[in-house]
C-alpha positions as CSV (number, residue, x, y, z in Angstrom):
1,M,0.0,0.0,0.0
2,S,1.2,3.5,-1.0
3,L,1.5,6.3,1.4
4,K,-1.2,7.8,-0.8
5,E,-3.6,5.1,-0.4
6,Y,-3.1,5.1,3.2
7,K,-3.8,8.6,3.7
8,E,-7.0,8.2,1.6
9,I,-8.1,5.3,3.8
10,V,-7.5,7.3,7.0
11,E,-9.4,10.2,5.5
12,L,-12.4,8.1,4.9
13,Q,-12.3,6.7,8.3
14,E,-12.1,10.2,9.9
15,K,-14.9,11.1,7.9
16,E,-17.0,8.3,9.1
17,V,-16.2,8.7,12.6
18,S,-16.8,12.4,12.4
19,K,-20.4,11.7,11.2
20,Y,-21.0,10.4,14.8
21,F,-18.8,12.9,16.5
22,K,-19.6,16.2,14.8
23,Y,-20.0,17.6,18.4
24,C,-17.9,16.3,21.4
25,P,-20.5,14.4,23.8
26,L,-19.0,16.0,26.8
27,C,-18.4,19.6,26.0
28,Y,-20.8,19.9,22.8
29,V,-18.1,21.9,20.9
30,K,-18.5,21.4,17.1
31,D,-15.5,19.8,15.0
32,S,-13.2,19.5,17.9
33,M,-12.0,15.7,17.4
34,E,-8.4,15.0,16.6
35,F,-7.4,11.6,15.6
36,E,-4.6,9.1,16.3
37,W,-4.5,6.1,14.0
38,G,-2.5,3.1,15.1
39,F,-2.2,-0.5,13.8
40,R,-3.3,-1.9,17.0
41,K,-5.4,0.9,18.8
42,S,-6.9,4.2,17.4
43,Y,-7.8,7.0,19.5
44,M,-9.7,10.3,19.0
45,M,-9.4,13.3,21.5
46,C,-11.5,16.6,21.9
47,S,-9.1,19.4,21.4
48,E,-11.4,21.6,23.5
49,C,-12.1,19.6,26.6
50,G,-9.4,16.8,26.7
51,A,-11.7,13.9,26.6
52,R,-10.3,10.8,24.9
53,W,-11.8,7.7,23.2
54,H,-10.4,4.4,22.0
55,I,-12.2,3.8,18.8
56,N,-12.7,0.5,17.0
57,Y,-12.7,0.9,13.3
58,G,-12.6,-2.4,11.5
59,L,-12.9,-3.7,8.0
60,T,-16.8,-3.3,8.2
61,G,-16.7,0.3,9.5
62,F,-16.8,2.2,12.9
63,H,-18.0,-0.2,15.6
64,W,-17.6,1.4,19.0
65,A,-15.9,4.0,21.0
66,K,-14.8,3.7,24.6
67,L,-14.0,6.8,26.7
68,V,-10.7,6.3,28.2
69,K,-10.2,9.8,29.8
70,E,-13.0,12.1,31.0
71,N,-12.8,15.9,30.3
72,A,-11.1,18.4,32.5
73,E,-14.4,19.0,34.5
74,R,-14.6,15.1,35.0
75,K,-17.6,15.1,32.9
76,G,-18.0,11.5,31.6
77,A,-16.4,9.9,34.7
78,N,-19.3,7.6,34.9
79,L,-18.8,6.3,31.3
80,L,-15.1,5.6,31.6
81,E,-14.0,2.2,30.1
82,E,-17.5,1.4,28.8
83,K,-17.7,0.5,25.0
84,H,-20.7,2.2,23.2
85,E,-21.9,2.3,19.8
86,P,-21.4,5.6,17.7
87,Q,-25.1,6.3,17.8
88,F,-24.9,6.5,21.6
89,W,-22.2,9.0,21.5
90,Q,-24.0,10.9,18.8
91,R,-27.3,10.9,20.8
92,M,-25.5,12.1,23.9
93,A,-23.9,15.1,22.0
94,L,-27.3,16.1,20.4
95,E,-29.2,15.7,23.6
96,G,-26.6,17.8,25.6
97,R,-26.7,20.5,22.8
98,K,-30.5,20.6,23.4
99,S,-30.0,21.3,27.0
100,I,-28.0,24.5,26.2
101,K,-30.0,27.6,26.7
102,E,-31.4,28.7,23.3
103,G,-29.1,31.3,21.5
104,E,-26.2,30.4,23.9
105,V,-23.1,29.7,21.7
106,V,-20.8,26.7,22.9
107,S,-17.2,27.9,22.3
108,P,-13.9,26.7,23.6
109,K,-13.7,27.2,27.4
110,V,-11.5,30.1,28.3
111,V,-9.4,29.3,31.4
112,R,-9.2,32.2,33.6
113,E,-6.7,32.6,36.5
114,K,-8.2,33.3,39.7
115,E,-6.9,36.1,41.5
116,I,-6.3,35.2,45.2
117,V,-6.1,38.2,47.4
118,K,-4.7,37.5,50.9
119,E,-5.8,40.1,53.1
120,V,-3.1,41.1,55.8
121,I,-4.4,42.3,59.0
122,V,-1.8,44.3,61.0
123,K,-2.2,44.3,64.7
124,I,-0.7,47.1,66.9
125,R,0.0,47.0,70.4
126,C,-1.9,49.7,72.7
127,P,0.9,51.7,74.5
128,Y,-1.3,51.9,77.6
129,C,-2.8,48.4,78.1
130,H,-0.5,46.6,75.9
131,S,-3.2,44.6,74.2
132,L,-3.3,44.0,70.2
133,Y,-6.0,45.7,68.1
134,D,-6.4,46.2,64.5
135,E,-4.4,49.0,63.0
136,T,-7.5,50.5,61.2
137,L,-9.1,51.4,64.4
138,D,-8.4,55.0,65.9
139,K,-8.3,53.9,69.5
140,C,-7.9,50.8,71.6
141,P,-11.2,48.8,71.8
142,N,-10.0,47.4,75.3
143,C,-9.0,50.6,77.1
144,G,-9.9,53.4,74.7
145,G,-6.5,54.8,74.6
146,H,-5.2,56.7,71.5
147,R,-2.0,55.8,69.6
């Protein structure tokens, strides 16, 4: 088999699998699947959420897909290592898209850094009664003395 013939076969396989995985069944993003074709095992992965499937494509076509890695939000964890027919995954994606609010666009998730602000509370010692109090106060809450 020539390289050209091999590429044509892979292209046909990706086209058939993509019919069922037009949308990711876990994050519902359109056309996000990437493929890794191997001699023993083949995989596809959603480029948006990171979910990964082992796919079984034989001489008679696309048989099943098994989720081997859930997405970043752990969606799909209950389906890990389960083989399901292509129609199952397709139905899951379409039902998930229906549950999205009308007009809402499903797009790649933007990961934002959370800014964590640690508030530092400075205490000062009262020169009169020697107790500690918050520096934002004008006078000691214990004895009423001013700084």
